[in-house]
N, C-alpha and C positions, 0 to 999 in steps of 0.2 A: 502494498501499499504505500504510495506515496507521502511523504512526510509534507504537509501543508507549513506555509511561511510562520502561523500561531503556534503551531506544534513545535517546530523547532526554535522559536522565541523562547517556549517554555522549556525546552531541553536545554537551551544556553542557559537561563537563569538558574537551573537545579545543578548543572555542572559546576556553573562559577560558583555556586553557595557553597558546594562540597570542597572547595580549595578557598573556602574563606573571602570570596570576593563578592560584594552587593551591587551590580549593573546598574545604572539606570536605564530607563527605556530608551533613550536614543541611544546609550552603548549597545543594549543588545539589539537595536535595529541596525545600527553598523555591523556589527559582527554578523547579524546573519546575512547583511548584502554581502560580506566577505566571503564567507560559505559559500554564498551563491557563485560569486565570481571564481574562486578555487573549482565549483562541479563543472562550470563553464570552459574553463581553460586547464581543465586536467589533464585531459589526452594531449593537447595541442602545446603543453609547457612542460608534460611530461613530471605535473607538479605531486600528485600522491597518489595511492593506491586506494584512499579510504572513498567510499562512495555513500555510504549511509549519512546522511547530515547529524543525525542525532549522535553516531558515533564521531562524525568530525568535532560536535562539539564539546566534546569530551576528550578526545586525543589530541586535537587540533589547538583548540582556544583553554579549557581549564588547565592542560599539560602547559601551556605556555606559561599561562598567568602563575605557576608555581615559582616563576622567577623573582616574583614580589616579595618572597619569603626572605629573599637575599637582602633585605631592605635597602630597597634604591633608592637614594635620597631625592628630595622634592628639586624639580629645575635640573637634574643629570642629562648630561649629554650622553647617549646610550647606544653601541654599535652592534647591528646582529651580524656575526659572524655565518658566512654559508646560510643566508636566509633561507633559500628555496623557495617556497610558497609565502616565505612572508612571516615564517613561526622562528622564534617567538615574539618579531618586532612588532608586527601589526598591531595582534591583540595586546600587547604592552601599549603601544601607542593611542588605540583607542580607550583604553581603561583610563590611563594615567596622561591627559592633554598637557602635563606640565614639561614633560619629558622632551629633550631633543634626540629625535631617535632618526637614525642612518642606516638602512641595511645595504649589506656587503654580499654580492653574489654574482659566482664567477661565470656562469653560464647565461648566455644573452636571451635565450627564450624565457628564461625564468624572471632575468632584470626586467625584461619589457613588460613581464605581467605585473611585476610589482609596481612598476611605473603606472600602469591602468589602473592598479586599486589604488596609489595615491591620487589619482585624478579623478575617479569615480567617489570616492567615497570623500573627495576634502581632505584628507589628510594631511596635515604638514612635515611630511619626513622626506629624507633624501635617500637615492637609491645610487648605490657604486658598482659598477660592474668591473669586477677584477679578483684574480686568485686573492686569496688570504696572505703568501707569502710574498707576494709583490705589491702590494696596498701597504702592508706592515714597514715597508723599507721607504715609503713615502710620505707625501703631507699628512697623511692619518694615525702616523705611527703614536704613540701614547700621546693621542688628542681626545681620550673619552673619560670619563668617571667610570663606565661599566660599560663592561662587553658580556653580552650574551650568546648562547650558542646550543643548539637543541640536534645531535649529531651521536652517529654511531661510531666513530672514530675513537680509538684508544685516548683514555684521559691524557696521557703523555703528550699525543699528538696535537688534542684540542687546546692545552695549555700555550702550546707554541704557537698555534693559529691565533690565538684570542688574549694573551698576556702583552704584547709589544704594544698592541692598540691602548693599551689601560697606561692612562697616568698613575705618577706616583701616588699613592692613598686612595686611590679607586679600587676597583673589584672585578673577577669575573665571574659569573653564573651559569653554571653549566649544567644542562639536563641530562641525566643519564639513567640506565635502566640498574637494577639491582647487580650487574654482574658487575660493576663497577669496582665495587671491593677488591677485587682480584687484582685490577689495573693501580691500585691506588701507590705501590712500592714506585713501580715507576712516575707516576703522576705526581708524587711527593719530591722526586729528586726534578723531576721536569720544571715542574714548579717553583722550586729553589734556585735552580740554574736560570731562569729566566726573571728573576728578581720578586718573584710570588712567595706568599707564604705557606706553610703547610695547608693542604686542603679541608675545608671543614665540612663534615657528611652530614645531611639528615634526608630521613627517608621518608614519603608520603605515599598516600594512596589516592586514586582517583574516582568519581563515583561508581565505575566498575570494577572497582579492585585492585584496579592497575599500580603495580610498586613502581613508584618514579623516585630518584635521588637526586636532590639537588647539592651541587657540589661549588662550594664559594672558596674563592682564592683571593686574598687580599695583595695589592702592589706594595711590596715595601721599598724597592728600589727599582732603578732603570734597568732595562732589557737590556742585558750584552749587546754590542753592534753583531756578533755575528749571525743572531737570529732575528726572523725567521730564517730557516735556512732555505734553499732554493724550493721553486715549486715541487711539490711531491714528496718531499722528503721526510717529512714531518709524519705523513701517514706512515710511507714504507719502511724510516728506519726512526721510529720513535726515542726520544732521549732514553736511558736504561738506569735504572738505579742501583 
């Protein structure tokens, strides 16, 4: 049975409440329109395998909003690294109007989709089309209060792809699955090598019982100039502990 707009909005409200977020009606409307855009562009831009809008409300929107548990400061500049379909950056931009959000995406089709979302929803976000390893050696280096990422890369690789963008005193908020605990040794070594603190790990559950882990790393000192390494290396040869 097709999911009506009203049922999708009800699902959004329930799923967001499960992660401690109480959205306004205008925010729910924007998020419903965003999920509709993902559905319409899903095949063209190779965005996601999720086709059930109610599952998307939980696994895309509510999941993304777990980043708020990291304690993102008011008015922060935020970079979503490897944004893909705009996750977690776009839900964060919709729920937190005070944030200055930039979406970094290497694939041109996905970056084009992000531009469409920004235009159609009237969001004040910036989109940059570049690989993280290249962008972090340019003007975006250490320019953000917060970086976020939601990816399947090993924790050590995520550290190398996100921490070079963070100002000293800022933080990286990384969404991972429960298996991240097996990656903590290398992740801790990578965080330290890149100027970060030891990772702080907290576990959460979504409304459907899915377990998620939020890894927060604070930037203690500038990232050494040798990082990140050239494109592809952080994933192929993550820093080892």
